[in-house]
C-alpha positions in Angstrom: 101.2 116.4 165.9 104.2 114.1 165.8 104.6 114.3 169.6 100.9 113.6 170.4 99.7 110.1 171.3 96.7 108.6 169.5 93.4 110.1 170.6 94.9 113.5 171.4 94.7 116.5 169.1 94.6 120.2 168.6 91.6 122.6 168.0 92.2 125.8 166.1 89.4 128.4 166.5 88.8 131.9 165.3 89.0 134.6 167.9 85.2 134.6 168.2 85.2 130.8 168.3 82.5 130.5 165.6 84.8 128.8 163.1 87.5 126.2 163.5 89.5 123.2 162.5 90.0 120.1 164.8 92.9 117.7 164.3 92.8 114.3 166.0 95.6 111.7 165.8 94.3 108.2 165.0 95.8 104.8 166.0 97.3 104.3 162.6 99.2 107.6 162.8 96.9 109.3 160.3 95.1 112.6 161.2 91.4 113.1 161.3 90.6 116.7 160.3 87.2 118.2 161.0 86.3 121.6 159.6 83.4 123.6 161.1 82.3 127.1 160.2 81.8 128.1 156.6 81.8 124.4 155.6 81.1 121.3 157.6 83.5 118.6 156.3 85.8 115.9 157.6 89.0 114.6 156.1 91.6 111.8 156.9 95.1 112.8 156.1 98.6 111.5 156.5 101.4 113.5 158.2 103.0 114.3 154.8 99.7 115.7 153.3 98.6 117.7 156.3 100.5 121.0 155.6 98.9 121.3 152.1 95.4 120.5 153.5 95.7 122.9 156.3 96.9 125.7 154.0 93.8 125.4 151.9 91.5 125.1 155.0 93.0 128.1 156.6 92.2 130.2 153.5 88.6 129.1 153.7 87.9 129.2 157.4 90.2 132.1 158.5 90.5 134.4 155.4 91.2 137.6 157.3 91.8 136.4 160.8 94.9 137.6 162.6 94.1 136.2 166.0 93.5 132.5 166.5 92.9 130.4 169.6 94.7 127.0 169.9 93.6 124.4 172.4 95.0 121.0 173.1 92.6 118.1 173.2 93.5 115.3 175.6 90.7 112.9 174.7 88.3 112.6 171.7 85.3 113.3 173.9 86.6 116.8 174.6 86.0 118.0 171.0 82.4 119.2 171.5 83.0 120.5 175.0 81.3 123.9 175.6 83.9 126.7 175.9 83.8 129.8 178.1 81.6 132.5 176.6 83.2 135.9 175.8 
């Protein structure tokens, strides 16, 4: 996340793409975290607090997942882009 410019981010999805966590870097170098799956919540976190937050979110969203999909987001409007169906 340190290397990304503001507006860019990462989307982490389960293998079936039905649950996920989206991370977007904001202008003030904070991170906007969106959880979708079991819960629908949004958080704003600093770089220092992010690992602790992600650890708790991974336990909730991906309790038994061994395979995850990671996508890079180049612009904020790509977050809800439809993905290729399996």
